[in-house]
C-alpha positions as CSV (number, residue, x, y, z in Angstrom):
1,M,-2.1,-3.8,13.2
2,P,-1.8,-1.3,10.2
3,K,1.8,-0.3,11.3
4,R,2.9,-3.9,11.7
5,L,1.4,-4.8,8.3
6,L,3.2,-1.8,6.7
7,E,6.5,-3.0,8.2
8,Y,6.0,-6.6,6.9
9,T,5.0,-5.3,3.4
10,A,8.1,-3.0,3.2
11,M,10.4,-5.8,4.4
12,Q,9.1,-8.2,1.7
13,H,9.2,-5.6,-1.0
14,C,12.8,-4.6,-0.1
15,E,14.0,-8.3,0.1
16,F,12.4,-9.7,-3.1
17,K,12.0,-6.5,-5.2
18,K,8.4,-7.6,-6.1
19,P,5.0,-5.9,-5.6
20,V,3.3,-6.9,-2.4
21,Y,-0.5,-7.0,-2.0
22,P,-1.2,-6.5,1.7
23,V,-4.2,-8.4,3.0
24,V,-5.5,-9.2,6.5
25,I,-7.7,-12.2,7.0
26,N,-9.8,-12.1,10.1
27,F,-11.6,-15.2,11.5
28,T,-14.1,-13.0,13.3
29,R,-16.1,-10.0,12.4
30,R,-13.7,-7.6,14.1
31,T,-13.0,-4.7,11.9
32,Q,-9.9,-2.6,11.8
33,R,-8.8,0.5,9.9
34,E,-7.7,-0.4,6.4
35,S,-5.1,2.4,6.1
36,Y,-2.3,4.1,8.0
37,S,-0.9,7.5,7.3
38,F,1.7,9.7,8.8
39,E,2.1,13.4,8.2
40,C,4.7,15.9,9.3
41,L,4.6,19.6,8.6
42,D,1.8,19.3,6.1
43,L,3.6,16.7,4.1
44,T,2.2,13.2,3.9
45,V,5.2,11.0,4.6
46,I,3.4,7.6,4.5
47,A,0.0,6.6,3.1
48,F,-0.5,2.9,3.3
49,N,-3.7,0.9,2.5
50,Y,-4.5,-2.8,2.7
51,R,-7.5,-5.1,2.2
52,Q,-9.3,-6.8,5.1
53,I,-11.3,-10.0,4.6
54,N,-13.6,-11.2,7.5
55,L,-14.2,-14.9,7.0
56,A,-17.2,-14.7,9.3
57,D,-18.9,-12.5,6.8
58,L,-18.4,-14.9,3.8
59,P,-20.6,-17.8,2.9
60,R,-18.9,-21.0,4.0
61,R,-18.6,-22.4,0.5
62,S,-16.5,-19.5,-0.7
63,Y,-13.5,-20.4,1.4
């Protein structure tokens, strides 16, 4: 999921030239990493972070 979200974020940013705030909304309590990074020869090539919201953890009135 983090790589796919990175790709979607990059495509939207390139097309519209606007900042993109990446968020994943889960309907269950399933958690995922909230970052993705890629390093090559001690150089960080990509460092990508996003927010994750689990609807199952929120009070029902808040959504």
